[in-house]
N, C-alpha and C positions, 0 to 999 in steps of 0.2 A: 637166638637165645632168649629174646625179647617176649617171645610166648610164654615163656615160664614166668615172667612177672605177672601177666595177664591171669595164667591159671593159678598162681598164688593167690591173688585177690579173690577171683571166682570162688577158688576153694575154700577161703575163709568165709565167705559169705553162704556157701553152701553147706558147712558144717563137715567138710573133708578133715580128716584125721590131721592134727597139727604136725606130725612129723613130715607129711608130703607137703604141707603148706610151707613149713621151714625150709625143706629141700629145694622146692620151686623158687621160693623168693631169693635164696641164696644164688641160685643160678639166673634167675631174672636180672638181679643187681648188677652182675658182671657187664653185660653190655651196656646197661644203662650208665653206669660208672664210665664207661670207654666213651660213651657219646657225650657227656658232659665234658669230658676231658678233651674230645677232638672238637667240639663245637666251641669250648671256650678258647682254645688255640686258635680256630678261624677268625672268631671276632676279635680276638687279641690282635691279629695280624692287620684286620682293619684299622683299629682303634690305634694303632702305633705302640712304641715301645714304653711310653709312660702311662697311659690308660690301660694299655694291655696288660702291663705288669700289675697293677691295681687290680684289674679282673680275674687274672690268675691267682693273686692274693686271696682273693675273695671266694673263688669256686675250687681252688686248688684240693681241698678236702670236703667237697660239697657232700658227697656219699657219707663218708664217716660223720660229718656234722648232723646231717638229717637222721641218721640211725640213732646215734646217741641222744639227740633232742627227745625222740620219741621215747626211749628207753629212759631218759630222765623223767619225763612228765608221768611214767608210770612207777618212779621210785626204784628203778633197778640201777642203783649207784654202783654195786659191784660191777655189773656189766658194761657200765659207762666208763668206769676207771680202767677197767680191764682193756676197752677198745683203745683207750689212749695209750696204755701200756703197749698194747698188741702192735698199733700202728708204727710205733718208734722202733720197736725190737725187730718187727717184720721187715721194715726198710732198710734199717742197719745191717742185719744178720741175714735175712732170707733173700732180699731183692739184691743187694749187693753181691751176696754170695753166689748166687746163681749167674749174674753179670760177670763178674770177675771169672768164674770158671768159664762161661762160653767164650767171653773175650780172649782170656789167657790160652785155652786150648787152640784157638785160631791164629792169633797174634805173638804168642810167647809172653814177653814183657811187655807190659801195658804202662805208657806214660801218662802222667796228668799234671796239671797247673798245682804246685805246693801251696801258693797263696791263696788260692780260691777254695781249696780243700781245707786249709787252716781255717778260714773264715767261717766255712759250714761248721767245721768241727767246734768253734767258739761259740757259735749259736746254740750248737746242740748240748754244749756243756752248760750253757746259762739256762736253757730250757729246762734240762732235767734238774738242775739245782733247784728251780722254782718248785718241782715237784717232790724233791727229798727234804727241804727245810722245813714245810709244814709238819711232815712226818716225825721228823725229829722234836720239832717244838711240841707237838701232841703227847711224845713219849716223857717230855720232862714238865710239861704243865699240863695238868689235868683238869683243864677247865674249858667246856664245851663252846662257850660263848668266845673266849678269846681265840681258839682255834678257827672258828666260823670267821671271825674279824682278820685273822692273819691270812686265811686263805682268800677272802676276799681283796684284802690289800695287795697280796702276791699276784693274784689275776690282774689287777689293775696294772702292776709294774711289768707283768709279763706281757700284755697288750701293748702297753706303751713303748716297749723295747722294740716289739714287733713293727709298730708305726714307725719307730726310728729307721728300723732297718729298710723299709719301703722307701722312706724319705731318702736313705742313702743309695737305693736302687735307682729311684726316679731322677734326683738332683746329683748323683754321683757318677762313677765311670762304669760300674758292673751291670750287667744285663740280670734282671730277674730269672732266676732258674727255680723251677717249682714243678709241681706234679702235674698241674694243668696245662703247663706249656710244653711239657714232656713230648707228645704224641707229636705236635706240630713240628717242633725242633728236630725229631727223628726222621719224620716225613720229608723234612729239607735236606737232612744229610742222605737218606735214599735217594732223593730225585737227583741229588748231584752225581752219585755213584753208579746208581742204577736207573737211567732215563726211562726205561720202558715200563718201570713201575710207577711213574708220577701219579701222584694222588690229586683228585680233582679239588679244585678251591671251591669253597662255598662264597656266596654272596653275604655280606652283613645281614642281611634281613634272613636269610636261610639259616644262619649261625645263631642269630638271636631266637629264632622260632625252635630251632632244635634245641637250644640251651633251656629255653622255659620248658617246653614238653618233657624233656629227659628229667628236669629238676621236679616236675610235678610228677611224673610217673615214679621216681625214685621215692618221693614222699609217700606216694600209696603203698608200693611194695614194702618200703621200710617198715611202714605200720603193721602189715601183716606178718613181716619177719619178727618185730619185736613182741609182737601178741603171742607168737608162737615158742618163745625163747622157754619161758617157764614150763609149760607142758612138756616140752621135748627134753629139756633137762633133767626132769624127775622120771622120764620114761627110759632115756638112756643113760641115766646115771651120772651124766656130765655135770660139771660146774658152770655157773655162769662165767667164774674165771677163765675157765679153758676156753669157752664159746668166745668171750670179748677177746682174749689174748691172742687166740690162733685163727679162728673162723671167720670173725668179721673182718678183721684186717685184710684177709686174702681175698674175700669177696669185694670188699670196698675198692682195693688197691689193684685189683686184677691188671687194669689195663696200663697203669703207669708203670708195673712190675715188667710187664711185657716190653714197655718202651725202653726202660733201662737196660734189659738184657739186649736189646735189638741195637742200642746205641753202643754197648760195648762191644757187641759182635762185629760192628763197624769200626771200632778202634777209637770212639769217640767217649773216653773214659771221663773226662770233665763232665759232659752232659750226663754220664751216668751217676756219678757222684752228686751233681747237683739235684737229679731227681730224687736219690735216696735221701740225701741230706734235707731238701728244701720240704719234702714231706714229713719227714721227720721232726723238723723244727716248726712247721706250721701246725702241728697238733698241739704241743704243749704252748706255743707261743700265742696262737690264734684260737684253735677249738677249744681248748681247755679253758681260757679265761671267759669265752662265750658262753660254755656251759655253766660255769660258775654263777655268772650274771643271770642267766636264764633259770637257773635254779631257784634263785630269790624271787623272780618273778610269777615261779610256779607255787610258790608259798612253800617250799620244802628245800632250804639250803643244803647243797653240797659241798663238802670240804675237798682239799687237795692233800687229804692224808690217804695214801696209800698203802697197801700190804707191804710188810718186809719183804716177802718173796718178790713183788713187782719191783719194788725199789733196787735190789740186789741185781735182778735182770736188767734193769734200766742203765745201772751203773757200768756193769759189764760191757753192754751194747754200746755206750758212749765211750768207754775207755779203749775198746778196740777199733772203733771207728776213728778215735783222734790219733791212735797209735799207726794205722795204716796212711793217715794224711802226712807221715812224718818226712818220708823220703822220695815221694813224687813219682813211685812205681809200684806196679803189682804185679802178680802173676796167677794162675789157675789153683795153684796149691793154696793161697789165701782165700780164695773163694771156697775151696772144700772146708777149710778150717772154720769159716763163717758158718756154713751150713751145718757143720758139726754143732757147734755152739747152739743153733737155732734148734735143730732136732733134740737136743739134750733139754732145751727150755721148753719145749712142747711136750717132752715126757714128763718133765716136772709138774706143768700145770695141769697135764691130764690126770695125774695121780694126787694132785692136791685135794685134800678133803673138804676145803672151803665150798659151800654150795649157795646159800641164800643170805649170806651175811650181807649187812648194810655197810 
């Protein structure tokens, strides 16, 4: 599928219709995201738990960060915020729903560590609170300067909280579980249970080279994707909100989504929850603050004020994830319920009339 990324770039330079460029870019980003995740896991294995965890924290959502940085540079604030929302909703509803459905069908009742799940839920609640509070403040205080200042301060606090979490991981007792570590961890599980499917281990040099090339390739293809967004939304009648919430997270998180489902299929639900929650919390605690700081460097500051519909969906997703973490077990029906909520969310955003609001 890497050829689609090259076709998207060539098509943009050759003046190919934007719809074809957009479709090719979406397909091309899927293997690039998987390559970044796999290369990061391989490099982290050579660096050890401490530095490997930090590397996972940096590249865990590299594709989402790169896409949103290009969108931010073009002033597509609606798309950027929608991608943040979609990454959280996609992981807590779509990814977890598919994983619980697959694992539940194969194993029946799925057991997991309540303590680890509760920590992930607490981090997610904190992260979503950082997105909700600026919106509430802006509805009460009609002062753009104060809202900007609040968004900047909240972004710094969220980033500091994420750094505190990394310190807890590096110097504490728990391993870092996040999207970039997902594929490597799942491969270790497969190796133990299915030795005939043992994956080849890359050297440190190979891992670093693959990571560098995949990151550069992602940046090039992401630029083609972002440049095609506005023409495509006008042509198809879609909104930036729908593209950001539904399409971009699916493209950027395809590799880790598959890793989460594979982990649940092999009855490693703690790893599944770690992948879903790790990616969900990295977006608001790390990616969103970086975007706020980058927007000021670009000379067009973005705030953390999200649309009411986005906030409602975020609250529902966080609440249901926290609820599922309470009893330490799950089954396929809960997966179906999560998928049902995700599908309702997709329909709502598809029918939402918001198009090019900033």
